[in-house]
C-alpha positions as a printed NumPy array, in Angstrom:
array([[-165.796,  -88.059, -143.16 ],
       [-168.612,  -85.635, -142.212],
       [-169.803,  -88.015, -139.508],
       [-166.67 ,  -87.349, -137.439],
       [-166.975,  -84.659, -134.797],
       [-163.714,  -82.717, -134.203],
       [-164.177,  -82.211, -130.467],
       [-160.685,  -80.764, -129.86 ],
       [-158.051,  -79.409, -132.229],
       [-155.522,  -77.245, -130.423],
       [-151.811,  -76.408, -130.972],
       [-149.48 ,  -75.871, -128.101],
       [-146.354,  -73.964, -129.36 ],
       [-144.101,  -74.901, -126.411],
       [-144.91 ,  -77.476, -123.795],
       [-144.142,  -76.013, -120.358],
       [-141.882,  -78.2  , -118.151],
       [-144.562,  -79.204, -115.7  ],
       [-147.068,  -80.192, -118.409],
       [-144.43 ,  -82.171, -120.308],
       [-143.451,  -83.925, -117.085],
       [-147.069,  -84.663, -116.308],
       [-147.661,  -86.144, -119.716],
       [-144.515,  -88.207, -119.187],
       [-145.972,  -89.531, -115.913],
       [-149.399,  -90.5  , -117.199],
       [-149.017,  -91.305, -120.922],
       [-147.812,  -94.582, -122.425],
       [-146.433,  -93.381, -125.775],
       [-143.316,  -91.544, -126.848],
       [-142.836,  -88.943, -124.17 ],
       [-142.344,  -85.255, -124.906],
       [-139.876,  -82.863, -123.193],
       [-140.268,  -79.276, -122.32 ],
       [-140.2  ,  -76.922, -125.275],
       [-141.592,  -79.44 , -127.718],
       [-144.543,  -78.32 , -129.795],
       [-147.686,  -80.329, -129.468],
       [-151.128,  -80.738, -130.913],
       [-154.124,  -82.442, -129.283],
       [-156.948,  -83.906, -131.466],
       [-160.109,  -85.297, -129.952],
       [-162.809,  -87.016, -131.943],
       [-166.08 ,  -88.68 , -131.784],
       [-166.378,  -91.546, -132.451],
       [-163.254,  -92.569, -130.618],
       [-162.058,  -95.407, -132.806],
       [-161.125,  -93.087, -135.734],
       [-158.132,  -91.99 , -133.533],
       [-156.266,  -95.07 , -134.874],
       [-156.699,  -93.938, -138.438],
       [-155.721,  -90.345, -137.853],
       [-152.649,  -91.445, -135.869],
       [-151.59 ,  -93.358, -138.945],
       [-152.166,  -90.371, -141.131],
       [-150.183,  -87.971, -138.892],
       [-147.221,  -90.194, -138.371],
       [-146.899,  -91.104, -142.108],
       [-146.994,  -87.411, -143.049],
       [-144.458,  -86.156, -140.525],
       [-141.63 ,  -87.003, -138.164],
       [-143.964,  -86.442, -135.071],
       [-144.298,  -88.944, -132.309],
       [-147.378,  -89.721, -130.24 ],
       [-147.455,  -89.49 , -126.447],
       [-151.185,  -90.027, -126.007],
       [-153.544,  -92.229, -128.024],
       [-156.663,  -92.992, -125.999],
       [-159.815,  -94.641, -127.236],
       [-162.646,  -94.776, -124.747],
       [-166.335,  -95.474, -125.057],
       [-167.483,  -92.279, -126.802],
       [-164.309,  -90.218, -127.634],
       [-160.762,  -90.607, -128.691],
       [-157.681,  -88.426, -128.074],
       [-154.408,  -88.097, -129.869],
       [-151.381,  -86.027, -128.87 ],
       [-148.401,  -85.689, -131.167],
       [-145.238,  -83.677, -130.606],
       [-141.957,  -82.668, -132.167],
       [-139.243,  -80.103, -131.524],
       [-140.008,  -78.551, -134.934],
       [-143.302,  -76.62 , -134.718],
       [-143.683,  -77.025, -138.414],
       [-143.794,  -80.758, -138.185],
       [-146.58 ,  -80.608, -135.659],
       [-148.608,  -78.129, -137.661],
       [-148.144,  -80.361, -140.791],
       [-149.35 ,  -83.35 , -138.803],
       [-152.504,  -81.478, -137.78 ],
       [-153.16 ,  -80.304, -141.323],
       [-152.782,  -83.9  , -142.653],
       [-155.423,  -85.078, -140.18 ],
       [-157.795,  -82.326, -141.134],
       [-157.298,  -83.097, -144.869],
       [-157.984,  -86.747, -144.249],
       [-161.185,  -85.955, -142.328],
       [-162.298,  -83.346, -144.825],
       [-162.527,  -80.706, -142.086],
       [-160.939,  -77.382, -141.211],
       [-159.869,  -75.945, -137.916],
       [-163.048,  -73.917, -137.945],
       [-164.975,  -77.144, -137.678],
       [-163.688,  -77.912, -134.178],
       [-165.878,  -77.627, -131.17 ],
       [-165.437,  -74.45 , -129.287],
       [-164.3  ,  -74.983, -125.704],
       [-166.894,  -74.365, -122.959],
       [-165.884,  -73.641, -119.387],
       [-168.18 ,  -75.833, -117.341],
       [-166.847,  -74.758, -113.993],
       [-163.956,  -72.717, -112.505],
       [-163.282,  -72.049, -108.851],
       [-160.513,  -70.995, -106.51 ],
       [-160.287,  -72.45 , -103.043],
       [-158.202,  -70.26 , -100.862],
       [-156.103,  -71.424,  -97.942],
       [-156.857,  -75.107,  -98.411],
       [-157.365,  -77.093,  -95.278],
       [-154.827,  -79.831,  -94.354],
       [-157.258,  -82.721,  -94.598],
       [-158.645,  -81.449,  -97.907],
       [-155.109,  -81.309,  -99.297],
       [-154.443,  -84.893,  -98.163],
       [-157.565,  -86.205,  -99.905],
       [-156.632,  -84.508, -103.217],
       [-153.001,  -85.753, -102.881],
       [-154.23 ,  -89.278, -102.711],
       [-155.737,  -89.036, -106.23 ],
       [-153.296,  -86.72 , -108.028],
       [-150.57 ,  -87.629, -110.577],
       [-148.7  ,  -84.275, -110.442],
       [-147.186,  -82.191, -107.694],
       [-148.398,  -82.174, -104.088],
       [-150.979,  -79.769, -102.76 ],
       [-149.878,  -78.264,  -99.47 ],
       [-152.175,  -76.978,  -96.734],
       [-152.571,  -73.223,  -96.909],
       [-152.062,  -72.963, -100.585],
       [-154.787,  -71.724, -102.956],
       [-156.286,  -74.277, -105.4  ],
       [-157.628,  -73.469, -108.797],
       [-159.988,  -76.072, -110.382],
       [-161.132,  -75.776, -114.018],
       [-163.538,  -78.013, -115.927],
       [-163.98 ,  -77.8  , -119.698],
       [-165.968,  -79.461, -122.365],
       [-164.554,  -80.985, -124.56 ],
       [-161.821,  -82.395, -122.336],
       [-158.806,  -82.024, -124.591],
       [-158.668,  -78.218, -124.204],
       [-157.493,  -78.657, -120.568],
       [-153.973,  -79.187, -121.925],
       [-154.079,  -75.825, -123.653],
       [-155.465,  -74.162, -120.508],
       [-152.814,  -75.749, -118.324],
       [-150.031,  -74.68 , -120.721],
       [-151.231,  -71.104, -120.825],
       [-151.506,  -70.941, -117.026],
       [-148.1  ,  -72.382, -116.492],
       [-146.597,  -69.799, -118.85 ],
       [-148.182,  -66.949, -116.943],
       [-147.737,  -67.887, -113.256],
       [-145.542,  -69.714, -110.792],
       [-147.952,  -72.414, -109.773],
       [-147.866,  -76.212, -109.398],
       [-149.669,  -78.674, -111.663],
       [-151.491,  -81.033, -109.277],
       [-153.505,  -83.075, -111.758],
       [-155.154,  -82.9  , -115.118],
       [-157.683,  -85.065, -116.955],
       [-157.325,  -84.628, -120.661],
       [-159.938,  -87.036, -122.053],
       [-163.428,  -88.184, -121.373],
       [-166.728,  -86.272, -121.331],
       [-165.167,  -83.377, -119.344],
       [-161.574,  -82.257, -118.688],
       [-160.379,  -81.1  , -115.33 ],
       [-157.379,  -79.133, -114.156],
       [-155.976,  -78.639, -110.65 ],
       [-153.309,  -76.021, -110.002],
       [-152.005,  -74.779, -106.597],
       [-149.811,  -71.96 , -105.383],
       [-149.96 ,  -68.71 , -103.561],
       [-153.036,  -66.584, -103.934],
       [-151.719,  -63.992, -106.373],
       [-150.1  ,  -66.579, -108.659],
       [-153.235,  -68.72 , -108.708],
       [-155.262,  -65.63 , -109.637],
       [-152.83 ,  -64.96 , -112.542],
       [-152.964,  -68.593, -113.619],
       [-156.744,  -68.599, -113.716],
       [-156.82 ,  -65.325, -115.734],
       [-154.347,  -66.786, -118.233],
       [-156.191,  -70.069, -118.641],
       [-159.599,  -68.473, -119.176],
       [-158.234,  -65.806, -121.442],
       [-156.47 ,  -68.367, -123.605],
       [-159.637,  -70.517, -123.967],
       [-161.6  ,  -67.502, -125.1  ],
       [-159.2  ,  -67.095, -128.086],
       [-160.119,  -70.561, -129.475],
       [-162.933,  -70.247, -132.003],
       [-165.075,  -73.004, -133.282],
       [-168.612,  -74.448, -133.45 ],
       [-170.864,  -74.641, -130.393],
       [-171.176,  -78.157, -129.083],
       [-174.161,  -79.878, -130.572],
       [-174.544,  -77.259, -133.403]])
């Protein structure tokens, strides 16, 4: 299936508690818990997600939390307590598509910024649209945008491993992914460093190449 673009293919070895809880809040599938291994697979076109979900679930004991088909792209998340099951699910999908991990699109950081000492009214506006924790006035806010979108889950997981911060919101599918984290200044700096450092370790093809 050479016409399928593997936009995201990324393994999370252990879902951090806040990310697992966030997925549980926003997803409609079989919800993961902290410590589960997870893999996110994003494709273009989007409708192929139904086929690769079938492939992954028939090959393993994994369960899906996220299966989204939107206009241009599709996103699948599967998880299991056993890392080997998740890895096998990913390999089954790659074999079905006739692709390898090296064929995935390399993540690109579109934007990253830290807003320090967030103003009260700014915090209130963000809180109205968030699905995670609450942003408090005076905290620092880290905002990250990636292309493709699915890599935001990996960036969030790496940041939450490295720092004591709050997951305010995350957009995991669509043209671009976005992540909002808050906390004190030093912890937000550490979270940003971990997220960006983690993304740099993911190799793949340049988008459009």
